[in-house]
C-alpha positions as a Markdown table, in Angstrom:
| # | Residue | x | y | z |
|---|---|---|---|---|
| 1 | Met | -70.5 | 31.4 | 167.7 |
| 2 | Arg | -70.2 | 29.6 | 164.4 |
| 3 | Ala | -71.3 | 26.4 | 166.1 |
| 4 | Val | -74.6 | 28.1 | 167.1 |
| 5 | Trp | -75.1 | 29.4 | 163.6 |
| 6 | Ala | -74.5 | 26.0 | 162.0 |
| 7 | Gly | -77.1 | 24.4 | 164.3 |
| 8 | Met | -79.7 | 26.9 | 163.1 |
| 9 | Ala | -79.3 | 25.8 | 159.4 |
| 10 | Val | -81.4 | 22.7 | 159.9 |
| 11 | Leu | -84.1 | 24.6 | 161.7 |
| 12 | Ala | -84.1 | 27.3 | 159.0 |
| 13 | Ala | -84.4 | 24.7 | 156.2 |
| 14 | Leu | -87.3 | 22.9 | 157.9 |
| 15 | Ala | -89.1 | 26.1 | 158.6 |
| 16 | Ser | -89.1 | 27.2 | 154.9 |
| 17 | Pro | -90.1 | 25.5 | 151.6 |
| 18 | Ala | -87.3 | 27.4 | 149.9 |
| 19 | Pro | -84.2 | 25.5 | 148.6 |
| 20 | Val | -81.4 | 24.7 | 151.0 |
| 21 | Leu | -79.2 | 27.2 | 149.1 |
| 22 | Ala | -81.5 | 30.1 | 150.0 |
| 23 | His | -79.5 | 32.5 | 152.0 |
| 24 | Pro | -79.5 | 34.3 | 154.5 |
| 25 | His | -81.0 | 32.4 | 157.4 |
| 26 | Ile | -80.4 | 34.9 | 160.2 |
| 27 | Phe | -81.3 | 38.6 | 160.2 |
| 28 | Ile | -79.6 | 41.2 | 162.4 |
| 29 | Asp | -80.0 | 44.9 | 162.9 |
| 30 | Ala | -76.6 | 46.3 | 163.8 |
| 31 | Ala | -75.8 | 49.5 | 165.6 |
| 32 | Leu | -72.3 | 50.9 | 165.5 |
| 33 | Glu | -70.8 | 53.3 | 167.9 |
| 34 | Val | -67.3 | 54.6 | 167.2 |
| 35 | Val | -65.6 | 55.6 | 170.5 |
| 36 | Phe | -63.0 | 58.3 | 170.6 |
| 37 | Ala | -60.4 | 58.8 | 173.3 |
| 38 | Ala | -59.6 | 62.1 | 175.0 |
| 39 | Asp | -56.7 | 62.7 | 172.4 |
| 40 | Gly | -59.3 | 62.7 | 169.6 |
| 41 | Arg | -58.3 | 59.4 | 168.1 |
| 42 | Ala | -60.8 | 56.5 | 167.6 |
| 43 | Glu | -60.0 | 53.7 | 170.1 |
| 44 | Gly | -62.7 | 51.2 | 169.1 |
| 45 | Val | -66.2 | 50.3 | 168.1 |
| 46 | Arg | -69.1 | 49.2 | 170.3 |
| 47 | Val | -71.3 | 46.9 | 168.2 |
| 48 | Ser | -75.0 | 46.1 | 169.0 |
| 49 | Trp | -76.7 | 43.2 | 167.3 |
| 50 | Thr | -80.5 | 42.8 | 167.4 |
| 51 | Tyr | -81.5 | 39.3 | 166.3 |
| 52 | Asp | -84.7 | 38.5 | 164.4 |
| 53 | Glu | -87.6 | 37.1 | 166.4 |
| 54 | Phe | -87.4 | 33.5 | 165.1 |
| 55 | Phe | -83.7 | 33.1 | 165.9 |
| 56 | Ser | -84.1 | 34.8 | 169.3 |
| 57 | Leu | -87.1 | 32.6 | 170.3 |
| 58 | Thr | -85.3 | 29.4 | 169.2 |
| 59 | Leu | -82.2 | 30.2 | 171.3 |
| 60 | Val | -84.2 | 31.2 | 174.3 |
| 61 | Ala | -86.4 | 28.1 | 174.0 |
| 62 | Glu | -83.4 | 25.8 | 173.6 |
| 63 | Arg | -82.2 | 26.9 | 177.0 |
| 64 | Gly | -85.6 | 26.3 | 178.6 |
| 65 | Leu | -86.0 | 30.0 | 179.4 |
| 66 | Asp | -89.1 | 32.2 | 179.2 |
| 67 | Pro | -91.4 | 29.1 | 179.6 |
| 68 | Asp | -94.5 | 31.3 | 179.5 |
| 69 | Phe | -93.4 | 32.9 | 176.3 |
| 70 | Asp | -94.2 | 36.4 | 177.6 |
| 71 | Gly | -91.1 | 37.8 | 175.9 |
| 72 | Val | -89.5 | 38.7 | 179.3 |
| 73 | Leu | -86.4 | 37.1 | 180.9 |
| 74 | Thr | -85.7 | 37.4 | 184.6 |
| 75 | Pro | -82.3 | 38.9 | 185.6 |
| 76 | Glu | -81.1 | 35.3 | 186.4 |
| 77 | Glu | -82.2 | 34.1 | 183.0 |
| 78 | Leu | -80.4 | 37.0 | 181.3 |
| 79 | Val | -77.2 | 36.0 | 183.1 |
| 80 | Gln | -77.5 | 32.6 | 181.4 |
| 81 | Met | -77.9 | 34.2 | 178.0 |
| 82 | Asn | -75.1 | 36.8 | 178.4 |
| 83 | Gly | -72.3 | 35.9 | 176.0 |
| 84 | Phe | -74.3 | 33.4 | 174.0 |
| 85 | Asp | -72.8 | 34.8 | 170.8 |
| 86 | Met | -69.3 | 35.6 | 172.0 |
| 87 | Gly | -67.8 | 32.1 | 171.8 |
| 88 | Trp | -66.0 | 33.0 | 168.6 |
| 89 | Gln | -63.9 | 30.4 | 166.7 |
| 90 | Pro | -60.3 | 31.6 | 166.0 |
| 91 | Glu | -61.1 | 32.1 | 162.3 |
| 92 | Phe | -64.2 | 34.1 | 162.9 |
| 93 | Gln | -63.6 | 37.8 | 162.2 |
| 94 | Gly | -66.7 | 39.1 | 164.0 |
| 95 | Asp | -68.6 | 40.2 | 160.9 |
| 96 | Thr | -67.4 | 43.8 | 161.7 |
| 97 | Tyr | -64.7 | 45.3 | 159.5 |
| 98 | Ala | -63.0 | 48.7 | 159.7 |
| 99 | Leu | -61.0 | 50.5 | 157.0 |
| 100 | Leu | -59.2 | 53.8 | 156.9 |
| 101 | Asp | -58.2 | 55.2 | 153.4 |
| 102 | Ala | -59.1 | 51.7 | 152.0 |
| 103 | Ser | -56.6 | 50.0 | 154.4 |
| 104 | Pro | -58.0 | 47.4 | 156.7 |
| 105 | Leu | -57.7 | 48.1 | 160.5 |
| 106 | Ala | -57.2 | 45.3 | 163.0 |
| 107 | Leu | -59.8 | 44.9 | 165.7 |
| 108 | Ser | -59.5 | 43.1 | 169.0 |
| 109 | Arg | -61.6 | 40.1 | 170.0 |
| 110 | Pro | -64.8 | 41.1 | 171.7 |
| 111 | Met | -64.9 | 42.4 | 175.3 |
| 112 | Asp | -67.4 | 44.0 | 177.7 |
| 113 | Trp | -70.4 | 42.2 | 176.3 |
| 114 | Thr | -74.0 | 42.5 | 177.4 |
| 115 | Val | -77.3 | 41.0 | 176.5 |
| 116 | Ala | -81.0 | 42.1 | 176.7 |
| 117 | Tyr | -84.3 | 40.6 | 175.6 |
| 118 | Glu | -86.8 | 43.1 | 174.4 |
| 119 | Gly | -89.9 | 42.6 | 172.3 |
| 120 | Gly | -89.1 | 39.0 | 171.7 |
| 121 | Lys | -85.6 | 39.9 | 170.3 |
| 122 | Leu | -82.2 | 39.2 | 171.7 |
| 123 | Ile | -79.9 | 42.2 | 171.8 |
| 124 | Ser | -76.2 | 41.7 | 172.4 |
| 125 | Thr | -73.4 | 44.3 | 172.5 |
| 126 | His | -69.7 | 44.0 | 172.6 |
| 127 | Phe | -66.7 | 46.3 | 172.3 |
| 128 | Arg | -63.8 | 45.8 | 169.9 |
| 129 | Arg | -60.6 | 47.9 | 170.3 |
| 130 | Phe | -58.4 | 49.0 | 167.4 |
| 131 | Asp | -54.9 | 47.5 | 167.7 |
| 132 | Thr | -53.6 | 51.1 | 167.3 |
| 133 | Pro | -55.7 | 54.2 | 168.0 |
| 134 | Val | -56.9 | 55.7 | 164.7 |
| 135 | Asp | -56.4 | 59.3 | 163.6 |
| 136 | Leu | -59.1 | 60.3 | 161.2 |
| 137 | Gly | -57.0 | 63.0 | 159.6 |
| 138 | Ala | -56.1 | 60.4 | 156.9 |
| 139 | Gly | -59.6 | 60.2 | 155.7 |
| 140 | Pro | -63.0 | 58.8 | 156.7 |
| 141 | Leu | -63.3 | 55.7 | 158.9 |
| 142 | Leu | -65.4 | 53.0 | 157.3 |
| 143 | Val | -67.1 | 50.4 | 159.6 |
| 144 | Gln | -68.8 | 47.6 | 157.7 |
| 145 | Ser | -71.2 | 44.9 | 158.9 |
| 146 | Tyr | -71.4 | 41.7 | 156.8 |
| 147 | Asp | -71.0 | 37.9 | 157.0 |
| 148 | Pro | -68.7 | 36.8 | 154.2 |
| 149 | Gly | -70.7 | 33.5 | 153.8 |
| 150 | Phe | -74.0 | 35.4 | 153.8 |
| 151 | Tyr | -75.5 | 33.0 | 156.3 |
| 152 | Thr | -76.4 | 36.1 | 158.3 |
| 153 | Ala | -77.8 | 39.3 | 156.8 |
| 154 | Tyr | -76.9 | 42.6 | 158.6 |
| 155 | Ser | -78.6 | 45.9 | 158.3 |
| 156 | Val | -76.9 | 48.9 | 159.9 |
| 157 | Ala | -79.8 | 50.5 | 161.6 |
| 158 | Asp | -77.9 | 53.2 | 163.5 |
| 159 | Ala | -74.4 | 54.6 | 163.7 |
| 160 | Thr | -73.0 | 57.2 | 166.2 |
| 161 | Val | -69.8 | 58.5 | 167.7 |
| 162 | Thr | -68.8 | 59.1 | 171.3 |
| 163 | Gly | -66.1 | 61.4 | 172.5 |
| 164 | Arg | -66.0 | 64.0 | 169.7 |
| 165 | Asn | -68.6 | 66.6 | 168.6 |
| 166 | Asp | -67.1 | 67.5 | 165.2 |
| 167 | Cys | -67.8 | 64.3 | 163.4 |
| 168 | Thr | -70.5 | 63.3 | 160.9 |
| 169 | Val | -71.7 | 59.8 | 160.4 |
| 170 | Asp | -73.5 | 58.5 | 157.3 |
| 171 | Ile | -74.9 | 55.0 | 156.6 |
| 172 | Tyr | -74.5 | 53.6 | 153.1 |
| 173 | Glu | -76.3 | 50.6 | 151.6 |
| 174 | Pro | -74.9 | 48.4 | 148.9 |
| 175 | Asp | -76.0 | 48.3 | 145.3 |
| 176 | Arg | -78.4 | 45.4 | 145.9 |
| 177 | Glu | -79.1 | 44.7 | 142.2 |
| 178 | Ala | -75.3 | 44.3 | 141.6 |
| 179 | Ala | -75.0 | 42.2 | 144.8 |
| 180 | Asp | -77.9 | 39.9 | 143.7 |
| 181 | Gln | -76.1 | 39.5 | 140.3 |
| 182 | Ile | -72.9 | 38.4 | 142.1 |
| 183 | Leu | -74.9 | 36.0 | 144.2 |
| 184 | His | -76.8 | 34.6 | 141.2 |
| 185 | Glu | -73.6 | 34.0 | 139.2 |
| 186 | Ala | -71.9 | 32.3 | 142.2 |
| 187 | Leu | -74.9 | 30.0 | 142.8 |
| 188 | Ala | -75.1 | 29.1 | 139.1 |
| 189 | Glu | -71.8 | 27.3 | 139.5 |
| 190 | Phe | -73.3 | 24.8 | 142.0 |
| 191 | Ala | -76.1 | 23.7 | 139.6 |
| 192 | Gly | -78.5 | 22.9 | 142.4 |
| 193 | Asp | -75.9 | 20.9 | 144.4 |
| 194 | Glu | -77.4 | 21.0 | 148.0 |
| 195 | Ala | -74.0 | 20.1 | 149.4 |
| 196 | Ala | -73.0 | 23.6 | 148.7 |
| 197 | Glu | -74.8 | 24.7 | 151.8 |
| 198 | Ala | -71.7 | 23.7 | 153.8 |
| 199 | Asp | -69.4 | 25.7 | 151.5 |
| 200 | Phe | -71.5 | 28.7 | 150.4 |
| 201 | Pro | -69.7 | 31.2 | 148.2 |
| 202 | Ala | -68.2 | 34.2 | 150.0 |
| 203 | Val | -70.6 | 36.8 | 148.5 |
| 204 | Gly | -71.4 | 38.6 | 151.8 |
| 205 | Ala | -69.1 | 41.5 | 151.2 |
| 206 | Ala | -71.3 | 42.5 | 148.2 |
| 207 | Tyr | -74.2 | 43.1 | 150.6 |
| 208 | Ala | -72.1 | 45.0 | 153.2 |
| 209 | Glu | -73.7 | 48.0 | 154.8 |
| 210 | Glu | -71.3 | 50.6 | 156.3 |
| 211 | Ala | -71.0 | 53.6 | 158.4 |
| 212 | Arg | -68.7 | 56.3 | 157.3 |
| 213 | Val | -67.3 | 58.6 | 160.0 |
| 214 | Ser | -65.6 | 61.9 | 159.1 |
| 215 | Cys | -64.3 | 64.3 | 161.6 |
| 216 | Gly | -62.9 | 67.9 | 161.7 |
| 217 | Gly | -63.9 | 68.8 | 158.2 |
């Protein structure tokens, strides 16, 4: 997946007069669905990513698909696109993070992925299972979407639960003014060094949007 992202950096730079250090380059609307098992414990998260139109069009065009640019892919073309963003490098954490009572929770690698192409946008989904089913009696479950390197900007557009009817879900946005200050201070250290694009400061967590799931209360 990261190889795909890196290949887009040149295209993004050529498409914009902004400095190379301008981040992010890719924009994704995320939807998070926390899935509960019959015993009431959370077993995993289904993640949906809706990519921006420019990125979607570029990936589709690179594969020679949708030659008439009508924004529609045939079932055969969709098969070719399925899993386009699932070839994760070992170090890639999936840009989805879960915490319970401030303690990080381990998530599996992606499984059961799908792809769609609607309105000129690629929409992929995948499921990530918790290493151990999660009992929310210890506090709210937090599921965050962010890219540590801030190459990709995530917006949590929707968050739901499946398998329980006594849960509430709230979406929280970051303090963007504070996040921008963190970014500004980090970039100031580079003093305009364009080589920093390859080693961009890990400021993405400051821009994290999250879903908070509370049950039984």
